[in-house]
C-alpha positions as CSV (number, residue, x, y, z in Angstrom):
1,M,1.6,57.2,206.3
2,A,2.8,59.8,208.9
3,K,6.4,59.7,209.9
4,E,6.8,59.1,213.6
5,K,8.9,61.6,215.6
6,P,11.8,60.2,217.6
7,V,11.1,59.9,221.3
8,K,13.3,62.3,223.3
9,S,14.5,61.4,226.8
10,P,14.6,63.8,229.7
11,S,18.0,65.0,230.8
12,C,17.5,63.5,234.3
13,T,15.2,61.3,236.2
14,F,12.9,62.4,239.0
15,A,15.1,60.6,241.5
16,E,18.1,62.5,240.4
17,L,16.2,65.8,240.6
18,A,14.9,64.9,244.0
19,E,18.5,64.8,245.3
20,L,18.5,68.6,245.0
21,K,16.0,69.0,247.9
22,S,15.4,72.7,247.1
23,L,16.9,75.7,245.3
24,P,16.4,79.3,246.4
25,V,14.5,81.7,244.1
26,Q,15.9,85.2,244.3
27,I,14.4,88.4,242.9
28,G,16.8,91.3,243.3
29,D,18.4,90.9,246.7
30,V,15.4,89.1,248.2
31,V,15.0,85.3,248.4
32,V,11.3,84.8,247.8
33,G,11.2,81.1,248.4
34,H,12.6,77.8,247.4
35,V,11.6,75.6,244.4
36,V,11.4,71.9,245.4
37,P,11.2,68.7,243.2
38,K,7.6,68.1,242.1
39,R,5.5,65.8,239.9
40,F,2.9,67.7,238.0
41,S,-0.6,66.6,237.2
42,T,0.4,66.1,233.6
43,G,2.8,63.3,234.6
44,S,5.9,65.5,233.9
45,Y,8.2,66.5,236.7
46,G,10.5,69.4,237.6
47,L,10.7,72.0,240.3
48,G,7.8,74.0,241.8
49,L,7.1,76.8,244.3
50,G,3.7,78.1,245.3
51,G,2.2,80.2,248.0
52,P,2.6,83.5,249.8
53,V,5.5,85.8,249.0
54,T,6.2,89.0,250.9
55,F,8.3,91.9,249.6
56,Q,9.6,94.8,251.6
57,L,8.9,98.0,249.7
58,P,10.9,101.2,249.9
59,G,9.9,102.9,253.1
60,G,9.5,99.6,254.9
61,K,6.0,98.7,254.0
62,L,5.4,95.0,253.3
63,A,3.6,93.8,250.1
64,E,1.9,90.5,250.7
65,C,1.6,88.5,247.4
66,S,0.8,85.1,246.2
67,G,2.9,83.4,243.4
68,S,3.9,80.2,241.8
69,I,6.8,79.0,239.7
70,N,6.9,75.7,237.7
71,I,10.1,74.6,236.1
72,T,9.6,71.5,234.0
73,V,12.3,69.1,232.9
74,K,12.0,68.9,229.1
75,H,10.6,65.6,227.7
76,S,9.7,64.4,231.2
77,K,6.0,63.9,230.4
78,P,5.3,60.1,230.0
79,Q,4.8,59.2,226.3
80,A,1.4,57.6,225.4
81,K,1.6,53.9,224.7
82,A,1.0,52.9,221.0
83,A,-2.2,51.0,220.5
């Protein structure tokens, strides 16, 4: 008989995480956006950012990019119910 792994709990609830509203994401000296509390399609939760990001290159030219960041709270995915 297989030994069951102990169920680990997330370090915070989604409601606690949602109190943050947003956090800036900075690359070098440029704030490229803000991650916001998000529930992911897997059922887990964390912080996410997605969409256009524009960087100014040396010489003043703009580089238009698209990007995404997902930061998942460990153990936040709901556990499957035992049959």
